[in-house]
mmCIF file of the N, C-alpha and C atoms, coordinates in Angstrom:
data_MODEL
# 
_entry.id   MODEL 
# 
loop_
_atom_site.group_PDB 
_atom_site.id 
_atom_site.type_symbol 
_atom_site.label_atom_id 
_atom_site.label_alt_id 
_atom_site.label_comp_id 
_atom_site.label_asym_id 
_atom_site.label_entity_id 
_atom_site.label_seq_id 
_atom_site.pdbx_PDB_ins_code 
_atom_site.Cartn_x 
_atom_site.Cartn_y 
_atom_site.Cartn_z 
_atom_site.occupancy 
_atom_site.B_iso_or_equiv 
_atom_site.pdbx_formal_charge 
_atom_site.auth_seq_id 
_atom_site.auth_comp_id 
_atom_site.auth_asym_id 
_atom_site.auth_atom_id 
_atom_site.pdbx_PDB_model_num 
ATOM 1   N N  . MET A 1 1  ? -96.975  -19.053 90.077 1.00 0.00 ? 1  MET A N  1 
ATOM 2   C CA . MET A 1 1  ? -97.527  -20.090 89.234 1.00 0.00 ? 1  MET A CA 1 
ATOM 3   C C  . MET A 1 1  ? -99.041  -20.129 89.376 1.00 0.00 ? 1  MET A C  1 
ATOM 4   N N  . ALA A 1 2  ? -99.518  -19.977 90.593 1.00 0.00 ? 2  ALA A N  1 
ATOM 5   C CA . ALA A 1 2  ? -100.968 -19.996 90.798 1.00 0.00 ? 2  ALA A CA 1 
ATOM 6   C C  . ALA A 1 2  ? -101.633 -18.841 90.050 1.00 0.00 ? 2  ALA A C  1 
ATOM 7   N N  . HIS A 1 3  ? -100.974 -17.674 90.051 1.00 0.00 ? 3  HIS A N  1 
ATOM 8   C CA . HIS A 1 3  ? -101.520 -16.528 89.333 1.00 0.00 ? 3  HIS A CA 1 
ATOM 9   C C  . HIS A 1 3  ? -101.541 -16.796 87.831 1.00 0.00 ? 3  HIS A C  1 
ATOM 10  N N  . ARG A 1 4  ? -100.443 -17.370 87.317 1.00 0.00 ? 4  ARG A N  1 
ATOM 11  C CA . ARG A 1 4  ? -100.381 -17.661 85.880 1.00 0.00 ? 4  ARG A CA 1 
ATOM 12  C C  . ARG A 1 4  ? -101.439 -18.670 85.465 1.00 0.00 ? 4  ARG A C  1 
ATOM 13  N N  . LEU A 1 5  ? -101.635 -19.710 86.277 1.00 0.00 ? 5  LEU A N  1 
ATOM 14  C CA . LEU A 1 5  ? -102.652 -20.706 85.944 1.00 0.00 ? 5  LEU A CA 1 
ATOM 15  C C  . LEU A 1 5  ? -104.061 -20.158 86.108 1.00 0.00 ? 5  LEU A C  1 
ATOM 16  N N  . GLY A 1 6  ? -104.187 -19.077 86.841 1.00 0.00 ? 6  GLY A N  1 
ATOM 17  C CA . GLY A 1 6  ? -105.490 -18.461 87.019 1.00 0.00 ? 6  GLY A CA 1 
ATOM 18  C C  . GLY A 1 6  ? -105.947 -17.651 85.817 1.00 0.00 ? 6  GLY A C  1 
ATOM 19  N N  . THR A 1 7  ? -105.004 -17.304 84.931 1.00 0.00 ? 7  THR A N  1 
ATOM 20  C CA . THR A 1 7  ? -105.370 -16.524 83.752 1.00 0.00 ? 7  THR A CA 1 
ATOM 21  C C  . THR A 1 7  ? -105.746 -17.454 82.600 1.00 0.00 ? 7  THR A C  1 
ATOM 22  N N  . ARG A 1 8  ? -106.489 -16.931 81.685 1.00 0.00 ? 8  ARG A N  1 
ATOM 23  C CA . ARG A 1 8  ? -106.925 -17.710 80.528 1.00 0.00 ? 8  ARG A CA 1 
ATOM 24  C C  . ARG A 1 8  ? -105.728 -18.135 79.673 1.00 0.00 ? 8  ARG A C  1 
ATOM 25  N N  . GLU A 1 9  ? -104.789 -17.201 79.467 1.00 0.00 ? 9  GLU A N  1 
ATOM 26  C CA . GLU A 1 9  ? -103.604 -17.503 78.667 1.00 0.00 ? 9  GLU A CA 1 
ATOM 27  C C  . GLU A 1 9  ? -102.730 -18.554 79.354 1.00 0.00 ? 9  GLU A C  1 
ATOM 28  N N  . GLY A 1 10 ? -102.578 -18.449 80.648 1.00 0.00 ? 10 GLY A N  1 
ATOM 29  C CA . GLY A 1 10 ? -101.770 -19.417 81.397 1.00 0.00 ? 10 GLY A CA 1 
ATOM 30  C C  . GLY A 1 10 ? -102.336 -20.825 81.326 1.00 0.00 ? 10 GLY A C  1 
ATOM 31  N N  . ARG A 1 11 ? -103.661 -20.952 81.437 1.00 0.00 ? 11 ARG A N  1 
ATOM 32  C CA . ARG A 1 11 ? -104.286 -22.269 81.318 1.00 0.00 ? 11 ARG A CA 1 
ATOM 33  C C  . ARG A 1 11 ? -104.101 -22.851 79.920 1.00 0.00 ? 11 ARG A C  1 
ATOM 34  N N  . ALA A 1 12 ? -104.177 -21.994 78.897 1.00 0.00 ? 12 ALA A N  1 
ATOM 35  C CA . ALA A 1 12 ? -104.002 -22.462 77.520 1.00 0.00 ? 12 ALA A CA 1 
ATOM 36  C C  . ALA A 1 12 ? -102.575 -22.962 77.288 1.00 0.00 ? 12 ALA A C  1 
ATOM 37  N N  . VAL A 1 13 ? -101.604 -22.233 77.799 1.00 0.00 ? 13 VAL A N  1 
ATOM 38  C CA . VAL A 1 13 ? -100.209 -22.649 77.644 1.00 0.00 ? 13 VAL A CA 1 
ATOM 39  C C  . VAL A 1 13 ? -99.968  -23.948 78.405 1.00 0.00 ? 13 VAL A C  1 
ATOM 40  N N  . TYR A 1 14 ? -100.474 -24.045 79.609 1.00 0.00 ? 14 TYR A N  1 
ATOM 41  C CA . TYR A 1 14 ? -100.267 -25.245 80.413 1.00 0.00 ? 14 TYR A CA 1 
ATOM 42  C C  . TYR A 1 14 ? -100.967 -26.449 79.794 1.00 0.00 ? 14 TYR A C  1 
ATOM 43  N N  . ALA A 1 15 ? -102.103 -26.247 79.151 1.00 0.00 ? 15 ALA A N  1 
ATOM 44  C CA . ALA A 1 15 ? -102.836 -27.345 78.507 1.00 0.00 ? 15 ALA A CA 1 
ATOM 45  C C  . ALA A 1 15 ? -102.052 -27.927 77.345 1.00 0.00 ? 15 ALA A C  1 
ATOM 46  N N  . LEU A 1 16 ? -101.185 -27.134 76.714 1.00 0.00 ? 16 LEU A N  1 
ATOM 47  C CA . LEU A 1 16 ? -100.380 -27.638 75.605 1.00 0.00 ? 16 LEU A CA 1 
ATOM 48  C C  . LEU A 1 16 ? -99.400  -28.713 76.058 1.00 0.00 ? 16 LEU A C  1 
ATOM 49  N N  . ARG A 1 17 ? -99.023  -28.717 77.326 1.00 0.00 ? 17 ARG A N  1 
ATOM 50  C CA . ARG A 1 17 ? -98.089  -29.719 77.830 1.00 0.00 ? 17 ARG A CA 1 
ATOM 51  C C  . ARG A 1 17 ? -98.673  -31.118 77.742 1.00 0.00 ? 17 ARG A C  1 
ATOM 52  N N  . LYS A 1 18 ? -99.982  -31.232 77.864 1.00 0.00 ? 18 LYS A N  1 
ATOM 53  C CA . LYS A 1 18 ? -100.617 -32.542 77.828 1.00 0.00 ? 18 LYS A CA 1 
ATOM 54  C C  . LYS A 1 18 ? -100.498 -33.193 76.459 1.00 0.00 ? 18 LYS A C  1 
ATOM 55  N N  . CYS A 1 19 ? -100.484 -32.392 75.432 1.00 0.00 ? 19 CYS A N  1 
ATOM 56  C CA . CYS A 1 19 ? -100.484 -32.968 74.092 1.00 0.00 ? 19 CYS A CA 1 
ATOM 57  C C  . CYS A 1 19 ? -99.099  -33.041 73.478 1.00 0.00 ? 19 CYS A C  1 
ATOM 58  N N  . THR A 1 20 ? -98.066  -32.578 74.151 1.00 0.00 ? 20 THR A N  1 
ATOM 59  C CA . THR A 1 20 ? -96.750  -32.581 73.525 1.00 0.00 ? 20 THR A CA 1 
ATOM 60  C C  . THR A 1 20 ? -95.773  -33.500 74.246 1.00 0.00 ? 20 THR A C  1 
ATOM 61  N N  . VAL A 1 21 ? -95.338  -33.146 75.431 1.00 0.00 ? 21 VAL A N  1 
ATOM 62  C CA . VAL A 1 21 ? -94.225  -33.835 76.075 1.00 0.00 ? 21 VAL A CA 1 
ATOM 63  C C  . VAL A 1 21 ? -94.668  -34.785 77.179 1.00 0.00 ? 21 VAL A C  1 
ATOM 64  N N  . GLU A 1 22 ? -95.614  -34.395 77.970 1.00 0.00 ? 22 GLU A N  1 
ATOM 65  C CA . GLU A 1 22 ? -95.956  -35.140 79.174 1.00 0.00 ? 22 GLU A CA 1 
ATOM 66  C C  . GLU A 1 22 ? -96.302  -36.610 78.915 1.00 0.00 ? 22 GLU A C  1 
ATOM 67  N N  . PRO A 1 23 ? -97.114  -36.960 77.907 1.00 0.00 ? 23 PRO A N  1 
ATOM 68  C CA . PRO A 1 23 ? -97.416  -38.386 77.700 1.00 0.00 ? 23 PRO A CA 1 
ATOM 69  C C  . PRO A 1 23 ? -96.181  -39.218 77.386 1.00 0.00 ? 23 PRO A C  1 
ATOM 70  N N  . VAL A 1 24 ? -95.247  -38.668 76.631 1.00 0.00 ? 24 VAL A N  1 
ATOM 71  C CA . VAL A 1 24 ? -94.036  -39.410 76.274 1.00 0.00 ? 24 VAL A CA 1 
ATOM 72  C C  . VAL A 1 24 ? -93.206  -39.693 77.520 1.00 0.00 ? 24 VAL A C  1 
ATOM 73  N N  . ILE A 1 25 ? -93.066  -38.707 78.384 1.00 0.00 ? 25 ILE A N  1 
ATOM 74  C CA . ILE A 1 25 ? -92.318  -38.907 79.624 1.00 0.00 ? 25 ILE A CA 1 
ATOM 75  C C  . ILE A 1 25 ? -93.017  -39.938 80.502 1.00 0.00 ? 25 ILE A C  1 
ATOM 76  N N  . GLY A 1 26 ? -94.336  -39.893 80.536 1.00 0.00 ? 26 GLY A N  1 
ATOM 77  C CA . GLY A 1 26 ? -95.095  -40.879 81.299 1.00 0.00 ? 26 GLY A CA 1 
ATOM 78  C C  . GLY A 1 26 ? -94.891  -42.286 80.776 1.00 0.00 ? 26 GLY A C  1 
ATOM 79  N N  . ILE A 1 27 ? -94.843  -42.444 79.461 1.00 0.00 ? 27 ILE A N  1 
ATOM 80  C CA . ILE A 1 27 ? -94.609  -43.759 78.862 1.00 0.00 ? 27 ILE A CA 1 
ATOM 81  C C  . ILE A 1 27 ? -93.211  -44.248 79.207 1.00 0.00 ? 27 ILE A C  1 
ATOM 82  N N  . ILE A 1 28 ? -92.234  -43.378 79.104 1.00 0.00 ? 28 ILE A N  1 
ATOM 83  C CA . ILE A 1 28 ? -90.852  -43.768 79.435 1.00 0.00 ? 28 ILE A CA 1 
ATOM 84  C C  . ILE A 1 28 ? -90.766  -44.169 80.901 1.00 0.00 ? 28 ILE A C  1 
ATOM 85  N N  . ASN A 1 29 ? -91.455  -43.467 81.777 1.00 0.00 ? 29 ASN A N  1 
ATOM 86  C CA . ASN A 1 29 ? -91.412  -43.790 83.207 1.00 0.00 ? 29 ASN A CA 1 
ATOM 87  C C  . ASN A 1 29 ? -92.139  -45.079 83.525 1.00 0.00 ? 29 ASN A C  1 
ATOM 88  N N  . SER A 1 30 ? -93.365  -45.230 83.048 1.00 0.00 ? 30 SER A N  1 
ATOM 89  C CA . SER A 1 30 ? -94.178  -46.364 83.480 1.00 0.00 ? 30 SER A CA 1 
ATOM 90  C C  . SER A 1 30 ? -93.941  -47.615 82.648 1.00 0.00 ? 30 SER A C  1 
ATOM 91  N N  . VAL A 1 31 ? -93.935  -47.515 81.336 1.00 0.00 ? 31 VAL A N  1 
ATOM 92  C CA . VAL A 1 31 ? -93.822  -48.690 80.487 1.00 0.00 ? 31 VAL A CA 1 
ATOM 93  C C  . VAL A 1 31 ? -92.387  -49.181 80.410 1.00 0.00 ? 31 VAL A C  1 
ATOM 94  N N  . MET A 1 32 ? -91.460  -48.258 80.198 1.00 0.00 ? 32 MET A N  1 
ATOM 95  C CA . MET A 1 32 ? -90.059  -48.642 80.048 1.00 0.00 ? 32 MET A CA 1 
ATOM 96  C C  . MET A 1 32 ? -89.330  -48.719 81.391 1.00 0.00 ? 32 MET A C  1 
ATOM 97  N N  . LYS A 1 33 ? -89.994  -48.299 82.452 1.00 0.00 ? 33 LYS A N  1 
ATOM 98  C CA . LYS A 1 33 ? -89.446  -48.331 83.815 1.00 0.00 ? 33 LYS A CA 1 
ATOM 99  C C  . LYS A 1 33 ? -88.100  -47.608 83.934 1.00 0.00 ? 33 LYS A C  1 
ATOM 100 N N  . PHE A 1 34 ? -87.979  -46.491 83.245 1.00 0.00 ? 34 PHE A N  1 
ATOM 101 C CA . PHE A 1 34 ? -86.760  -45.679 83.327 1.00 0.00 ? 34 PHE A CA 1 
ATOM 102 C C  . PHE A 1 34 ? -87.033  -44.545 84.298 1.00 0.00 ? 34 PHE A C  1 
ATOM 103 N N  . ARG A 1 35 ? -86.466  -44.634 85.493 1.00 0.00 ? 35 ARG A N  1 
ATOM 104 C CA . ARG A 1 35 ? -86.747  -43.657 86.525 1.00 0.00 ? 35 ARG A CA 1 
ATOM 105 C C  . ARG A 1 35 ? -85.530  -42.823 86.933 1.00 0.00 ? 35 ARG A C  1 
ATOM 106 N N  . GLN A 1 36 ? -84.343  -43.345 86.685 1.00 0.00 ? 36 GLN A N  1 
ATOM 107 C CA . GLN A 1 36 ? -83.150  -42.579 87.050 1.00 0.00 ? 36 GLN A CA 1 
ATOM 108 C C  . GLN A 1 36 ? -82.002  -42.943 86.121 1.00 0.00 ? 36 GLN A C  1 
ATOM 109 N N  . PHE A 1 37 ? -81.060  -42.030 86.022 1.00 0.00 ? 37 PHE A N  1 
ATOM 110 C CA . PHE A 1 37 ? -79.894  -42.243 85.181 1.00 0.00 ? 37 PHE A CA 1 
ATOM 111 C C  . PHE A 1 37 ? -78.867  -43.078 85.947 1.00 0.00 ? 37 PHE A C  1 
ATOM 112 N N  . LEU A 1 38 ? -78.175  -43.937 85.232 1.00 0.00 ? 38 LEU A N  1 
ATOM 113 C CA . LEU A 1 38 ? -77.176  -44.792 85.848 1.00 0.00 ? 38 LEU A CA 1 
ATOM 114 C C  . LEU A 1 38 ? -75.788  -44.165 85.828 1.00 0.00 ? 38 LEU A C  1 
ATOM 115 N N  . LEU A 1 39 ? -75.569  -43.226 84.932 1.00 0.00 ? 39 LEU A N  1 
ATOM 116 C CA . LEU A 1 39 ? -74.257  -42.619 84.765 1.00 0.00 ? 39 LEU A CA 1 
ATOM 117 C C  . LEU A 1 39 ? -74.250  -41.205 85.338 1.00 0.00 ? 39 LEU A C  1 
ATOM 118 N N  . ARG A 1 40 ? -73.050  -40.648 85.485 1.00 0.00 ? 40 ARG A N  1 
ATOM 119 C CA . ARG A 1 40 ? -72.910  -39.292 85.998 1.00 0.00 ? 40 ARG A CA 1 
ATOM 120 C C  . ARG A 1 40 ? -72.198  -38.438 84.971 1.00 0.00 ? 40 ARG A C  1 
ATOM 121 N N  . GLY A 1 41 ? -72.499  -37.157 84.981 1.00 0.00 ? 41 GLY A N  1 
ATOM 122 C CA . GLY A 1 41 ? -71.876  -36.225 84.054 1.00 0.00 ? 41 GLY A CA 1 
ATOM 123 C C  . GLY A 1 41 ? -72.831  -35.865 82.924 1.00 0.00 ? 41 GLY A C  1 
ATOM 124 N N  . VAL A 1 42 ? -72.728  -34.652 82.464 1.00 0.00 ? 42 VAL A N  1 
ATOM 125 C CA . VAL A 1 42 ? -73.654  -34.142 81.454 1.00 0.00 ? 42 VAL A CA 1 
ATOM 126 C C  . VAL A 1 42 ? -73.569  -34.953 80.170 1.00 0.00 ? 42 VAL A C  1 
ATOM 127 N N  . ASN A 1 43 ? -72.371  -35.251 79.710 1.00 0.00 ? 43 ASN A N  1 
ATOM 128 C CA . ASN A 1 43 ? -72.224  -35.992 78.459 1.00 0.00 ? 43 ASN A CA 1 
ATOM 129 C C  . ASN A 1 43 ? -72.783  -37.408 78.571 1.00 0.00 ? 43 ASN A C  1 
ATOM 130 N N  . HIS A 1 44 ? -72.513  -38.078 79.691 1.00 0.00 ? 44 HIS A N  1 
ATOM 131 C CA . HIS A 1 44 ? -73.011  -39.431 79.875 1.00 0.00 ? 44 HIS A CA 1 
ATOM 132 C C  . HIS A 1 44 ? -74.531  -39.453 80.003 1.00 0.00 ? 44 HIS A C  1 
ATOM 133 N N  . VAL A 1 45 ? -75.073  -38.527 80.760 1.00 0.00 ? 45 VAL A N  1 
ATOM 134 C CA . VAL A 1 45 ? -76.530  -38.464 80.931 1.00 0.00 ? 45 VAL A CA 1 
ATOM 135 C C  . VAL A 1 45 ? -77.198  -38.128 79.608 1.00 0.00 ? 45 VAL A C  1 
ATOM 136 N N  . SER A 1 46 ? -76.591  -37.245 78.835 1.00 0.00 ? 46 SER A N  1 
ATOM 137 C CA . SER A 1 46 ? -77.143  -36.900 77.528 1.00 0.00 ? 46 SER A CA 1 
ATOM 138 C C  . SER A 1 46 ? -77.174  -38.130 76.614 1.00 0.00 ? 46 SER A C  1 
ATOM 139 N N  . GLY A 1 47 ? -76.102  -38.897 76.616 1.00 0.00 ? 47 GLY A N  1 
ATOM 140 C CA . GLY A 1 47 ? -76.063  -40.111 75.803 1.00 0.00 ? 47 GLY A CA 1 
ATOM 141 C C  . GLY A 1 47 ? -77.078  -41.140 76.260 1.00 0.00 ? 47 GLY A C  1 
ATOM 142 N N  . GLU A 1 48 ? -77.213  -41.309 77.573 1.00 0.00 ? 48 GLU A N  1 
ATOM 143 C CA . GLU A 1 48 ? -78.181  -42.255 78.103 1.00 0.00 ? 48 GLU A CA 1 
ATOM 144 C C  . GLU A 1 48 ? -79.598  -41.821 77.769 1.00 0.00 ? 48 GLU A C  1 
ATOM 145 N N  . SER A 1 49 ? -79.857  -40.530 77.866 1.00 0.00 ? 49 SER A N  1 
ATOM 146 C CA . SER A 1 49 ? -81.167  -39.989 77.520 1.00 0.00 ? 49 SER A CA 1 
ATOM 147 C C  . SER A 1 49 ? -81.464  -40.211 76.033 1.00 0.00 ? 49 SER A C  1 
ATOM 148 N N  . ASP A 1 50 ? -80.462  -40.006 75.185 1.00 0.00 ? 50 ASP A N  1 
ATOM 149 C CA . ASP A 1 50 ? -80.642  -40.237 73.754 1.00 0.00 ? 50 ASP A CA 1 
ATOM 150 C C  . ASP A 1 50 ? -80.992  -41.692 73.472 1.00 0.00 ? 50 ASP A C  1 
ATOM 151 N N  . ARG A 1 51 ? -80.328  -42.616 74.158 1.00 0.00 ? 51 ARG A N  1 
ATOM 152 C CA . ARG A 1 51 ? -80.623  -44.040 73.947 1.00 0.00 ? 51 ARG A CA 1 
ATOM 153 C C  . ARG A 1 51 ? -82.025  -44.394 74.400 1.00 0.00 ? 51 ARG A C  1 
ATOM 154 N N  . VAL A 1 52 ? -82.471  -43.831 75.515 1.00 0.00 ? 52 VAL A N  1 
ATOM 155 C CA . VAL A 1 52 ? -83.826  -44.110 75.999 1.00 0.00 ? 52 VAL A CA 1 
ATOM 156 C C  . VAL A 1 52 ? -84.856  -43.566 75.010 1.00 0.00 ? 52 VAL A C  1 
ATOM 157 N N  . CYS A 1 53 ? -84.640  -42.355 74.513 1.00 0.00 ? 53 CYS A N  1 
ATOM 158 C CA . CYS A 1 53 ? -85.568  -41.767 73.538 1.00 0.00 ? 53 CYS A CA 1 
ATOM 159 C C  . CYS A 1 53 ? -85.564  -42.563 72.240 1.00 0.00 ? 53 CYS A C  1 
ATOM 160 N N  . LEU A 1 54 ? -84.399  -43.013 71.808 1.00 0.00 ? 54 LEU A N  1 
ATOM 161 C CA . LEU A 1 54 ? -84.305  -43.827 70.602 1.00 0.00 ? 54 LEU A CA 1 
ATOM 162 C C  . LEU A 1 54 ? -85.076  -45.129 70.775 1.00 0.00 ? 54 LEU A C  1 
ATOM 163 N N  . ALA A 1 55 ? -84.929  -45.769 71.924 1.00 0.00 ? 55 ALA A N  1 
ATOM 164 C CA . ALA A 1 55 ? -85.660  -47.010 72.191 1.00 0.00 ? 55 ALA A CA 1 
ATOM 165 C C  . ALA A 1 55 ? -87.166  -46.766 72.192 1.00 0.00 ? 55 ALA A C  1 
ATOM 166 N N  . CYS A 1 56 ? -87.587  -45.650 72.758 1.00 0.00 ? 56 CYS A N  1 
ATOM 167 C CA . CYS A 1 56 ? -89.015  -45.310 72.776 1.00 0.00 ? 56 CYS A CA 1 
ATOM 168 C C  . CYS A 1 56 ? -89.542  -45.124 71.359 1.00 0.00 ? 56 CYS A C  1 
ATOM 169 N N  . HIS A 1 57 ? -88.781  -44.428 70.518 1.00 0.00 ? 57 HIS A N  1 
ATOM 170 C CA . HIS A 1 57 ? -89.205  -44.191 69.140 1.00 0.00 ? 57 HIS A CA 1 
ATOM 171 C C  . HIS A 1 57 ? -89.217  -45.481 68.326 1.00 0.00 ? 57 HIS A C  1 
ATOM 172 N N  . VAL A 1 58 ? -88.232  -46.343 68.539 1.00 0.00 ? 58 VAL A N  1 
ATOM 173 C CA . VAL A 1 58 ? -88.191  -47.617 67.814 1.00 0.00 ? 58 VAL A CA 1 
ATOM 174 C C  . VAL A 1 58 ? -89.383  -48.480 68.201 1.00 0.00 ? 58 VAL A C  1 
ATOM 175 N N  . GLN A 1 59 ? -89.724  -48.530 69.482 1.00 0.00 ? 59 GLN A N  1 
ATOM 176 C CA . GLN A 1 59 ? -90.904  -49.281 69.918 1.00 0.00 ? 59 GLN A CA 1 
ATOM 177 C C  . GLN A 1 59 ? -92.167  -48.729 69.279 1.00 0.00 ? 59 GLN A C  1 
ATOM 178 N N  . ARG A 1 60 ? -92.269  -47.424 69.242 1.00 0.00 ? 60 ARG A N  1 
ATOM 179 C CA . ARG A 1 60 ? -93.460  -46.805 68.656 1.00 0.00 ? 60 ARG A CA 1 
ATOM 180 C C  . ARG A 1 60 ? -93.559  -47.082 67.159 1.00 0.00 ? 60 ARG A C  1 
ATOM 181 N N  . MET A 1 61 ? -92.440  -46.973 66.453 1.00 0.00 ? 61 MET A N  1 
ATOM 182 C CA . MET A 1 61 ? -92.441  -47.271 65.018 1.00 0.00 ? 61 MET A CA 1 
ATOM 183 C C  . MET A 1 61 ? -92.796  -48.730 64.761 1.00 0.00 ? 61 MET A C  1 
ATOM 184 N N  . HIS A 1 62 ? -92.315  -49.618 65.617 1.00 0.00 ? 62 HIS A N  1 
ATOM 185 C CA . HIS A 1 62 ? -92.638  -51.043 65.475 1.00 0.00 ? 62 HIS A CA 1 
ATOM 186 C C  . HIS A 1 62 ? -94.139  -51.274 65.645 1.00 0.00 ? 62 HIS A C  1 
ATOM 187 N N  . ARG A 1 63 ? -94.722  -50.649 66.651 1.00 0.00 ? 63 ARG A N  1 
ATOM 188 C CA . ARG A 1 63 ? -96.160  -50.800 66.879 1.00 0.00 ? 63 ARG A CA 1 
ATOM 189 C C  . ARG A 1 63 ? -96.971  -50.227 65.712 1.00 0.00 ? 63 ARG A C  1 
ATOM 190 N N  . ILE A 1 64 ? -96.561  -49.083 65.208 1.00 0.00 ? 64 ILE A N  1 
ATOM 191 C CA . ILE A 1 64 ? -97.296  -48.449 64.101 1.00 0.00 ? 64 ILE A CA 1 
ATOM 192 C C  . ILE A 1 64 ? -97.175  -49.302 62.841 1.00 0.00 ? 64 ILE A C  1 
ATOM 193 N N  . ARG A 1 65 ? -95.981  -49.794 62.568 1.00 0.00 ? 65 ARG A N  1 
ATOM 194 C CA . ARG A 1 65 ? -95.755  -50.583 61.357 1.00 0.00 ? 65 ARG A CA 1 
ATOM 195 C C  . ARG A 1 65 ? -96.493  -51.917 61.412 1.00 0.00 ? 65 ARG A C  1 
ATOM 196 N N  . ARG A 1 66 ? -96.577  -52.507 62.595 1.00 0.00 ? 66 ARG A N  1 
ATOM 197 C CA . ARG A 1 66 ? -97.250  -53.791 62.770 1.00 0.00 ? 66 ARG A CA 1 
ATOM 198 C C  . ARG A 1 66 ? -98.760  -53.666 62.585 1.00 0.00 ? 66 ARG A C  1 
ATOM 199 N N  . ALA A 1 67 ? -99.288  -52.504 62.901 1.00 0.00 ? 67 ALA A N  1 
ATOM 200 C CA . ALA A 1 67 ? -100.749 -52.304 62.833 1.00 0.00 ? 67 ALA A CA 1 
ATOM 201 C C  . ALA A 1 67 ? -101.259 -52.119 61.412 1.00 0.00 ? 67 ALA A C  1 
# 
């Protein structure tokens, strides 16, 4: 990983994470206080994850629409 981040291409790829996924996960962790899954099993965790993402999107749409 250190070698990959040392290259120009590796830094460019890693920089893309800041603008795509990482902020959303940070918002879910800090604002929504979702830190761990309550259920067990792939299907249950997938459903719980879908509900958390849906709640995040609904909050965002509400904020955008209100503005």
